[in-house]
KETIVO-400295 format. One record per atom (N, C-alpha, C): chain; residue in one letter; x, y, z; atom name; residue number from 1. Coordinates in steps of 0.1 Angstrom, whole numbers, padded with zeros to 4 digits. Layout:
BEGIN
LOKOL   unit   code      px      py      pz   site   pos
LOKOL      A      A       X       Y       Z     CA   NUM
...
This chain:
BEGIN
LOKOL   unit   code      px      py      pz   site   pos
LOKOL      A      X    0701    0206    0435      N     1
LOKOL      A      X    0713    0202    0430     CA     1
LOKOL      A      X    0720    0193    0437      C     1
LOKOL      A      X    0728    0184    0435      N     2
LOKOL      A      X    0736    0173    0441     CA     2
LOKOL      A      X    0748    0177    0444      C     2
LOKOL      A      X    0753    0176    0456      N     3
LOKOL      A      X    0765    0181    0466     CA     3
LOKOL      A      X    0776    0173    0461      C     3
LOKOL      A      X    0788    0179    0453      N     4
LOKOL      A      X    0798    0170    0447     CA     4
LOKOL      A      X    0807    0169    0458      C     4
LOKOL      A      X    0815    0157    0463      N     5
LOKOL      A      X    0823    0162    0472     CA     5
LOKOL      A      X    0836    0160    0463      C     5
LOKOL      A      X    0845    0169    0461      N     6
LOKOL      A      X    0856    0170    0451     CA     6
LOKOL      A      X    0868    0164    0459      C     6
LOKOL      A      X    0877    0158    0458      N     7
LOKOL      A      X    0886    0152    0462     CA     7
LOKOL      A      X    0900    0150    0448      C     7
LOKOL      A      X    0908    0159    0452      N     8
LOKOL      A      X    0918    0160    0441     CA     8
LOKOL      A      X    0931    0152    0447      C     8
LOKOL      A      X    0946    0153    0443      N     9
LOKOL      A      X    0957    0142    0440     CA     9
LOKOL      A      X    0964    0152    0455      C     9
LOKOL      A      X    0964    0163    0457      N    10
LOKOL      A      X    0966    0174    0468     CA    10
LOKOL      A      X    0963    0171    0481      C    10
LOKOL      A      X    0950    0170    0481      N    11
LOKOL      A      X    0941    0167    0492     CA    11
LOKOL      A      X    0943    0150    0498      C    11
LOKOL      A      X    0945    0146    0488      N    12
LOKOL      A      X    0946    0132    0494     CA    12
LOKOL      A      X    0963    0127    0497      C    12
LOKOL      A      X    0974    0133    0492      N    13
LOKOL      A      X    0984    0139    0496     CA    13
LOKOL      A      X    0983    0144    0511      C    13
LOKOL      A      X    0980    0153    0510      N    14
LOKOL      A      X    0975    0160    0525     CA    14
LOKOL      A      X    0971    0150    0534      C    14
LOKOL      A      X    0961    0146    0534      N    15
LOKOL      A      X    0955    0137    0541     CA    15
LOKOL      A      X    0962    0124    0548      C    15
LOKOL      A      X    0972    0117    0537      N    16
LOKOL      A      X    0978    0110    0542     CA    16
LOKOL      A      X    0993    0114    0550      C    16
LOKOL      A      X    0996    0126    0548      N    17
LOKOL      A      X    1006    0131    0555     CA    17
LOKOL      A      X    1004    0131    0566      C    17
LOKOL      A      X    0994    0142    0568      N    18
LOKOL      A      X    0987    0142    0583     CA    18
LOKOL      A      X    0985    0130    0589      C    18
LOKOL      A      X    0977    0120    0587      N    19
LOKOL      A      X    0975    0108    0592     CA    19
LOKOL      A      X    0987    0105    0595      C    19
LOKOL      A      X    0995    0101    0588      N    20
LOKOL      A      X    1014    0095    0590     CA    20
LOKOL      A      X    1016    0102    0604      C    20
LOKOL      A      X    1015    0117    0603      N    21
LOKOL      A      X    1023    0125    0615     CA    21
LOKOL      A      X    1018    0121    0626      C    21
LOKOL      A      X    1002    0121    0628      N    22
LOKOL      A      X    0997    0118    0639     CA    22
LOKOL      A      X    1000    0105    0644      C    22
LOKOL      A      X    1001    0095    0637      N    23
LOKOL      A      X    1006    0083    0641     CA    23
LOKOL      A      X    1017    0080    0641      C    23
LOKOL      A      X    1028    0093    0642      N    24
LOKOL      A      X    1041    0091    0648     CA    24
LOKOL      A      X    1048    0086    0639      C    24
LOKOL      A      X    1048    0084    0624      N    25
LOKOL      A      X    1062    0077    0614     CA    25
LOKOL      A      X    1063    0086    0607      C    25
LOKOL      A      X    1062    0099    0608      N    26
LOKOL      A      X    1067    0114    0597     CA    26
LOKOL      A      X    1068    0123    0606      C    26
LOKOL      A      X    1079    0133    0600      N    27
LOKOL      A      X    1085    0141    0609     CA    27
LOKOL      A      X    1089    0137    0620      C    27
LOKOL      A      X    1099    0129    0621      N    28
LOKOL      A      X    1104    0122    0633     CA    28
LOKOL      A      X    1122    0130    0629      C    28
LOKOL      A      X    1123    0132    0645      N    29
LOKOL      A      X    1136    0140    0641     CA    29
LOKOL      A      X    1145    0130    0652      C    29
LOKOL      A      X    1161    0128    0649      N    30
LOKOL      A      X    1173    0122    0653     CA    30
LOKOL      A      X    1178    0127    0666      C    30
LOKOL      A      X    1179    0119    0673      N    31
LOKOL      A      X    1182    0124    0684     CA    31
LOKOL      A      X    1201    0123    0687      C    31
LOKOL      A      X    1208    0128    0696      N    32
LOKOL      A      X    1220    0129    0697     CA    32
LOKOL      A      X    1228    0140    0687      C    32
LOKOL      A      X    1243    0138    0692      N    33
LOKOL      A      X    1248    0149    0683     CA    33
LOKOL      A      X    1254    0147    0671      C    33
LOKOL      A      X    1251    0137    0666      N    34
LOKOL      A      X    1256    0131    0652     CA    34
LOKOL      A      X    1249    0119    0649      C    34
LOKOL      A      X    1254    0115    0638      N    35
LOKOL      A      X    1248    0101    0629     CA    35
LOKOL      A      X    1263    0095    0627      C    35
LOKOL      A      X    1260    0079    0632      N    36
LOKOL      A      X    1272    0074    0630     CA    36
LOKOL      A      X    1268    0063    0613      C    36
LOKOL      A      X    1257    0064    0607      N    37
LOKOL      A      X    1256    0060    0597     CA    37
LOKOL      A      X    1248    0043    0598      C    37
LOKOL      A      X    1250    0041    0609      N    38
LOKOL      A      X    1247    0026    0610     CA    38
LOKOL      A      X    1234    0026    0622      C    38
LOKOL      A      X    1234    0033    0630      N    39
LOKOL      A      X    1217    0033    0638     CA    39
LOKOL      A      X    1213    0047    0642      C    39
LOKOL      A      X    1202    0046    0643      N    40
LOKOL      A      X    1196    0063    0647     CA    40
LOKOL      A      X    1188    0061    0657      C    40
LOKOL      A      X    1185    0074    0666      N    41
LOKOL      A      X    1179    0071    0679     CA    41
LOKOL      A      X    1168    0079    0679      C    41
LOKOL      A      X    1157    0076    0681      N    42
LOKOL      A      X    1142    0085    0682     CA    42
LOKOL      A      X    1133    0084    0687      C    42
LOKOL      A      X    1130    0091    0697      N    43
LOKOL      A      X    1118    0090    0706     CA    43
LOKOL      A      X    1127    0082    0720      C    43
LOKOL      A      X    1137    0079    0720      N    44
LOKOL      A      X    1145    0072    0728     CA    44
LOKOL      A      X    1146    0056    0723      C    44
LOKOL      A      X    1141    0055    0712      N    45
LOKOL      A      X    1144    0038    0707     CA    45
LOKOL      A      X    1156    0041    0693      C    45
LOKOL      A      X    1163    0033    0698      N    46
LOKOL      A      X    1180    0033    0691     CA    46
LOKOL      A      X    1173    0022    0680      C    46
LOKOL      A      X    1174    0023    0668      N    47
LOKOL      A      X    1173    0014    0656     CA    47
LOKOL      A      X    1180    0016    0644      C    47
LOKOL      A      X    1181    0006    0636      N    48
LOKOL      A      X    1188    0005    0624     CA    48
LOKOL      A      X    1183    0017    0617      C    48
LOKOL      A      X    1196    0019    0611      N    49
LOKOL      A      X    1190    0032    0599     CA    49
LOKOL      A      X    1190    0027    0586      C    49
LOKOL      A      X    1181    0026    0578      N    50
LOKOL      A      X    1181    0021    0565     CA    50
LOKOL      A      X    1178    0029    0553      C    50
LOKOL      A      X    1181    0046    0559      N    51
LOKOL      A      X    1181    0057    0548     CA    51
LOKOL      A      X    1194    0056    0539      C    51
LOKOL      A      X    1205    0047    0543      N    52
LOKOL      A      X    1212    0048    0536     CA    52
LOKOL      A      X    1222    0033    0535      C    52
LOKOL      A      X    1232    0032    0530      N    53
LOKOL      A      X    1241    0019    0533     CA    53
LOKOL      A      X    1247    0018    0541      C    53
LOKOL      A      X    1244    0026    0552      N    54
LOKOL      A      X    1256    0027    0559     CA    54
LOKOL      A      X    1254    0016    0574      C    54
LOKOL      A      X    1241    0007    0574      N    55
LOKOL      A      X    1238   -0004    0584     CA    55
LOKOL      A      X    1245   -0017    0572      C    55
LOKOL      A      X    1251   -0014    0563      N    56
LOKOL      A      X    1254   -0024    0557     CA    56
LOKOL      A      X    1274   -0020    0559      C    56
LOKOL      A      X    1278   -0011    0567      N    57
LOKOL      A      X    1291   -0005    0566     CA    57
LOKOL      A      X    1298   -0005    0551      C    57
LOKOL      A      X    1291   -0005    0544      N    58
LOKOL      A      X    1297   -0004    0527     CA    58
LOKOL      A      X    1304    0013    0528      C    58
LOKOL      A      X    1303    0021    0534      N    59
LOKOL      A      X    1310    0031    0535     CA    59
LOKOL      A      X    1326    0033    0542      C    59
LOKOL      A      X    1324    0021    0551      N    60
LOKOL      A      X    1336    0022    0561     CA    60
LOKOL      A      X    1346    0008    0551      C    60
LOKOL      A      X    1339    0002    0543      N    61
LOKOL      A      X    1351   -0007    0533     CA    61
LOKOL      A      X    1358   -0001    0524      C    61
LOKOL      A      X    1373   -0002    0526      N    62
LOKOL      A      X    1381    0008    0517     CA    62
LOKOL      A      X    1383    0000    0503      C    62
LOKOL      A      X    1378   -0011    0499      N    63
LOKOL      A      X    1379   -0018    0490     CA    63
LOKOL      A      X    1365   -0011    0478      C    63
LOKOL      A      X    1354   -0012    0487      N    64
LOKOL      A      X    1341   -0007    0480     CA    64
LOKOL      A      X    1348    0013    0476      C    64
LOKOL      A      X    1350    0020    0489      N    65
LOKOL      A      X    1356    0032    0485     CA    65
LOKOL      A      X    1366    0037    0474      C    65
LOKOL      A      X    1378    0028    0471      N    66
LOKOL      A      X    1385    0023    0458     CA    66
LOKOL      A      X    1378    0020    0444      C    66
LOKOL      A      X    1366    0012    0444      N    67
LOKOL      A      X    1358    0010    0434     CA    67
LOKOL      A      X    1352    0022    0429      C    67
LOKOL      A      X    1349    0031    0442      N    68
LOKOL      A      X    1340    0040    0435     CA    68
LOKOL      A      X    1348    0053    0434      C    68
LOKOL      A      X    1356    0058    0437      N    69
LOKOL      A      X    1366    0070    0430     CA    69
LOKOL      A      X    1373    0063    0424      C    69
């Protein structure tokens, strides 16, 4: 009987996450005591943080905040 290699969606997701973690692009931890919304420091390297709109200083503009409230 032929051996069938089973590959389901969860196996694929697990493999992608495992490989990305080993490559150093997932499960990273920010350094420092706080975040300013603009930059983030990971593994001693300071980079712009694109996970929020903080890099645009949108949160710091009173005209934008007034429109949102």
